[in-house]
Every structure is written in C-alpha cells, then in structure tokens.
N, C-alpha and C positions, 0 to 999 in steps of 0.2 A: 390411402391417398392423403387424408387429413394429417396422419402421423408424419408422413414425409414432408408435407408442407410446413408443419410446425418445427420439425427438425432442421429443415433448410433455413427457416427464419432464425432459429437459435444459432445455427452455424454462421449465418450472415451477421447476426448481432455480435457474436464472439470476434469475428474478423474486424468489425467496426470498432469494438472496444480495444482490440490490440492495436489498431491504427491510431486511435486516440492516445493510447499510452506511448506509442513511439513518437507521435508529434509532440506530446507533452514533455517527454524526455528531451527532445531536440530543442524545444522552446526554453525549457529550464536551463539547458546547457548554454544556449546562446545568451540568455540573460545573465547567467553566472559569469561567463567570459566577459560580457560587456561591463558588468559591475567591476570586474578586475581592471579593465582598461580605462573606463571613464566613470568613476563613481559620482562625480559632480553632476552628471546628467540626471541623477535621481534626487536632486535637492527638493523638488516639489512634492515628492511622494511621501506622505505621512502614514504612519502605521498606527491604527487605533484598534486595540484588541478589546472586543466586547463579548467574545464567545465564551461558552461554558463547555466543560467536558461532556462527552456523551453519557447516556444513562447507564451504560454497562462499562464504566471505567472509574478509576480513582484519579482525582486530579487536584492540583494546587494552583491557585491564581494569586498573583500579586503584581503591583506595578509601583514604581517609585521613580523619583527624579531628583537630582540635585539642582534645584531651581536657581540657586545663586550663581551657577556657572553660565547658564544660558536661559533665555526665555523658554517657558514650558512648551510653547508650540514649536520650538526648534529642536527639542530634545529627541523626539521620536520620528526622525526622518530616515528614510532608507539609506541615504548617503552616510549616516553616522553609525551604521551597523559595524560591529567589529569584524575583522577578517575571520577570526575563529568561528563566530556565529554564522557567517556566510558559508564557510566550508561545511560546518555541521549541518546546516539546513540543506545544502546541495547534496551532501552524502545521504541524508535521510530520504530526500525525494528520489534520488537515483535508485537507492535500494528498494524503495516502495514500488517505483515503476517497474523495475526488473522482476520483483517477486509477483506482482499482480499480473504482469504480462505472461510470465511462465505458468501461473495458475490458470489463466484464461486459455492458454495454449493447451494445457492438459485437459481442461474441461471440453474444449472443442474436439480434441481427439476422442474423448469418451462419446460425445454426441455423434461424431462421424462413425464410430464403430457400432453404435446402436442403430444408426441409419442403414448400415451394411448387414444388420442382423447378427453381429458378433458381440452381443451384449455381455456375456459372462466370460470373456476371454481374459487371459493373463495380463494383457496390456492395460485393460481397464482397472484391474486391481492395482497395478503399479502406478497408474495415473492418479487414482484416488489417494494412494499413499504419498505420492509426490505433492499433491495439493495439500495434504496434511502437514508434510514437512515444510512446505513454503509458508503455511499459516503459522507454524511454530517459529520459523525464522523471522516472520513479520512481528510476532509478539516479542521475540528476543530483541529485535531492532527497536521496537517501541520502548522496551524496558531499558535498553542501553542508552537510548536518547533521553529517557527520564533521568537516569543516573548522571549522565554527562551534563545535562542542562538543569540540574536540580536547583541551582542558584538562579540562573537567568537563561530562559529560553531565547529571548531576543535581547541581547545586551548591546546597548548603544554607548557612545562615549560618556554621557553623563546621566544615564538612567537605563531603565529596562522594563520589559514585560516578562512576567514569568507565568506561563501556562503550560504546565507539564502534566500529562495524564498517561496512565497505563490502561490501554483498552484490552478488555478480555474477550472481545468479539473474535479475534483470530484464533484463540484457544477453542472457542465454540466451533468455528469452522474446521479446525484440525480434528476435533473429536468427531464431528459429523463425517468428515472425510475418511477417518480411520474405521468408523462403524460401517460406512458404505463399502469400504474395501473388504471388510470381513464378510459382509452380506454377499458381495460379488464373488468372493472366494468360495463361499458355500454354494452359490449358484454354479460356479465353475465345476466344483466337485460333482454336483448333481448332474450337470450336463455331460461330464465325462462318463459317469456311471450309466447314464441313459444311452450314450453312444455305444458303450461296451455291450449293453444288453440287446441292442438292436443289431 
C-alpha cells in the first residue's frame, strides 16, 4: 500500500514537472515573440549577472562595457540585446525544455511500469537508454552553446556579459542511466530464465 502511494506521488510529481516545462516553454515563446515585436517595452529591465558556474562545471566569467558610448547603467538593458543573442538564448531554452520534458516523460513511464509490477521489461531498458541519450544531447547542447558564445554570452550594443560554462552533470546522469539500463537488462534476462524454468 505504501509503495503504491509513493509511486502515485512520484507519477503526480512527474506530471506537474511536465506541465511546468510546457508552461515555461509557452512563456518563453511569448516573451521571445514580444521582444521581436516591441523591444522598447523592455527599456527598464536591466541585466546584472552575479552568478558563478556550478561546482561540477568549467566556466569563464567576464564583463565589459564601452562607457564612452553610453552611461554604464544604460548599457546592460534587455532592449539592447542583439538579435543573435536573443535567438541563441531562445534556442538554448527551447532545446533544454524539450530534452527535460522527454526525460521526465521516460522516467514517468518507468515508474508506471514499476507500479504495474512490470519492472524488468524491455520498455524500461529502452527508457533508461533514452534518458541517457537525452542527457548526452543536453551536454552537447551546453558544449555547443559554450563554443558559440565563447566571446559573449549576452552581447549588448556597447558591452556584454560573458558567463559560459560546460556542465558535466548531464554526463553523470547519462552514465547512471546507461548503468541502470544494463542492470534492468540483466534483471530482464533473469526474469525470462525464471519464467522458462517455471
């Protein structure tokens, strides 16, 4: 009874997370389209980068501005982001939302099969492999974004912030997913042998 309750909670959490990703994607798309239509609406939004890369990543930070062209406080406003930067950021977030949504969907499928007592079935092996592939794609996306934005992650008309980092966490998730796929594969073999002997 407790196991089913925990699995139901996990399935509900997966559904909520998927809904959050869908709403985040829609909100990001609406903001992206609105920026294309009316960029002046974002005159008052200033971007101050103070973050640091995660502990399991390699990162570079720098900021600069050509103060003689504009006062410093007017350099880093959202309205002055270059079009290339806006498209690059939108592409990155879109890919992230899609990959995370698909990963959560596969994880939800695994939990539902465990709830049905089909734990070591072929579908779970394939789901863990898919999660591993999505994690590798996420890492490649991060690496590609690092390469494309090596000079300036956020490039404004007269200045920019550069915070680019390569996170190795997706590779860790990929490794764990592939290991779990192999464990479930062995469990599948043992289950098939057990069914044949009975």
